N, C-alpha and C positions, 0 to 999 in steps of 0.2 A: 066333830072329830070322830073318826073311826075308833073302834076299840079292839083290843086283843085280850083274850082270856089267858092269864098267866098267874101262877101261884094262887089259883082259886079266886082270882079277882078279875073284874072287868077293868082294864087299864087303857088309857089313851094310846093310840097307835104311834103317837109321836111324844117322846119325852125329851129330856135335856141331858146332854153330857157335860162333863166338867174338866176333862183332860186339859191341862195347861192353865186353868183358871186358878186365881189366888196366888199366882207366882210373880206378880208385878209386871206382867207383860202389857197390861191395860189398867186404867184407873180402877181401883177396888170398888168404889161406889157404883161405877158403871156396870161392872160384872154382877154385882148384887142386884142392881136394877134390872139387868137382862134376865136373870133367873126369876125375879118376881114378875116381870112382864110375861115371861113364859107361863108361869103359874096362872096368872090372871087370864091368859089366852087359852087355857085348857091343857097345857103340857104339865100335868101335875105329877109326873114321874121324873125323878132326878137321879142320875147315875154318877157315882164317884168311886174313889178307891184310896186305900191307905197309901198306895204308891204315888199318887198324883201330888207332886210338890211335897213329898214326904209328909202328907197330912194336911197341906195347905188348902187343898180343894175341899176337904171335908169341913175344915173350919169355916171356909167361905159359905158352904151350903148351910151350915148351922146358923150363920148370921142371916142368910137370906130367908130362912124358914119363918122367922118372926113369930107371929101368932097364928100361922096357918099350918103348923106341923101336922095336925090331925087330917088335913086335906091332902097331904103330900105322901107319895109312895117313894120311899128312899131305897135305892139299890147301892150296895157297897161291895167292895171286893177285897179279899185277903190275899196277900202274897203267898206263893207256894212255899217259901222258906218258913212261913208261919203256919203251915197247913197240917201240923200234928194235932192230935186231940187237945192237948193242953195249949199248944201255941195258938190255935184258933180262938180259944176262949180269951187269952190275953190280948190278942190283936183286936178282937171285937170290942173288948172293954175300952181299949184306947180309942178306937174309932167312935164309939158311942160318946166318949168324953169330948172329942173334937166336934162332933155333930151337935152336942148339947141336947141329946135325946136319950130315951131309955130303950128304944126299939128301932131296929133296922128291919124293914119290910122284906127285903130279899138280899141274901148274902151270897156272894159268888167266889169260888176259887178262881183267881185271876188267870192263871194258866197252869199247865201241868209240867212238872219237872220229874226227873227219874227218881228222886228221893221221896216224892210224894206218895204216901200209901193211901190209896183211895178209900180203903176200909176205915182207916183212922180219921181221914177227912170227913167221911160221912158220919161217923160216930160223934166227931166234934160238932158238926152242924146240927145233929139231932139233939145233942146236949143243949145247944143254944136255943133250939126251938122249945125244948121242954122248960127251960127257965125263963122263957119269954123275951130273950134278948133279940131274937130274929123271928120273922114270921114264916120264912121259907128259905130254901137254899138252891143254888144252881152252880153253873160253871161258866167259864169264859175261855175261848181259844182252844177248845177241845175238838180234834178232828174225828172222823168216823171211827178209827181204831181206838182212840181214847174213849169215845162215847160207848163203844162196845164193851170195853173193859169196865167202865163205870156202871153200866146197866146190868152187868153180870154180878156186881157186888150186892150183898144184902143191903137193902135200902136204896140202892142206886136209882131205881125207877122213880124215887121221890124227887129227882132233879126237876126244877121248875123251868129252866131255860138253859140254852147255850148261847152266850153272847159272842158274836164273831164279827170279823171285818166283812162287810157286805155292802156293795153298791154297784152301780152300772159298770164300773171297770173291774170289779172283783166278784165275778159271778161263779167262781169255782164251787162254792158250797151247794149250788143248785144241782150239781152233777151227782153227788153222793151223800153229803151230809144231811141235806134237807129231807131227803126221803127217809133216812134212818130216824131222824127226829120226829117226823110226821107219824111213822109207824108206832111210836111210843107216846104220841100226844104231847110232845115237847115243843113249845113255840120258840121262835128265834128272836134274839135281840140283836139288832144290827148297829155296830158302832162305825163312826166315820162314814155316814151315808152319803156325804157329799165329797168324800175323799179329801177331807181337810181343805176344802175349797178348790182343790186342783181340778175337779170336774167343771168348774166354772171358767177355767182358762182355755183359750184356743188350743185345740189338739184333736186327736182322732175321736170322731163321734160328736164333737162339740156342735157342729152345724145342725145336726139332727136334733139335738137337745134344744137348741135355740129355736128351731122351727116349731117343735111341739109346744114349747113355752109360749111362743107368739100366738099360736092357735087358741090358747086358753087365756090370753092376757095375763099370763103368770110369768114368774121369773124362772130361769133354768134351775135354780136351787129348789124351788117349789116342785117342779116336775121331777127332779131327781129324788126328792123325798117321797112324793106321791107314788113314784115307781117302786121304791123300796118297800112300801107297806101295802102294795097292791093286792097281795094274796089273802090278806086277812089274818095270817098267823105269823107275821113279822112285825115287831115293834122296833122303831128306829130312834136313836138318841143323838140328834145333831147338837153340836156345841157352838155357842156364840157368846161373846162378851158385849154384844150390842142389843139394847132393848128393841130397836127397830127391827133388827134381823130376827130376834126371838118371835116377835109378833108375825113377821112374814113366814117364818118356819111353821108356826101353828096353823096358818091358813092352808098349808098344804094338806092338812088332815081332812079337808073337805073336797080336795081336788080329785076327780075321777078321770082317769085316762081311757080313751077309746081303744078299741081293738086296733084301729089304724095307728094310733099313737104308739101302742105297745109294739106293733110290728116294725115301725120305723126305728124305735129304740133298740129292738132286737137285732136289726140289721146293722145298726151303728155300733152296738156293744154286744157282740155275740157271746153265747155261752161257750166255754171251752169244750172241744169235741170229746175229751176224755178227762178222767179225774186228775186234779192237780193238787199239790200239797196245800194245806190250809194256810192262807196268807195272814200275816200278823203285822201290825204297825207298832 
């Protein structure tokens, strides 16, 4: 498994997302088995949020951790409506209770709203770091203007990551955001790297993805994941409720695409010619 340095840690380039897990869409025991299968396969980073199922995903993660908590890097997210200095402390305490742990490794502002005061958010995150509730903090869904504002704040450069929507069909961040983050040494966390499975359905670019996958005796999903983490400074968090798919996803961490593969995918899924608004799911 490739690794990415984030929050002063060497982390697997592929982790696990939990959006929609724990909400009864699939058997609960299968979802727990899927997370554990991912842990066993090396995807020892798990991402969740208080918003997901109103805490249901956090509770599921807590059950999946079992006796391997010390081996797992937990990423959680706070809603912008809770992003005041005091609100962050309260929200984090609730998340810790649902997770059944005393420490969140990386805590993110889920997105920015106009009422969020970045200085208060940073102060709240710093409070949590000082009392040991979190190990590091970051943000999610912040575009270049938002990141510029954040980095101008006292303590803003302490941001460990910006988690954004990024995959073969959502390449807008490459145009402007990634360069800004790279200048400040901030790695990217990519959510929905398979576009919630829509990349696997017939459509524009699909034939090229299938051809590249066939050349590696791999699945299109594995190629899409390998492409997402190709640069070495992007960590991706695919989500699945299937143990078999979790194991398959983890194998993409060892898949290296050739220059010819990358050229074929670039032609099928081109970068936008100019900056576009940051896309959000």
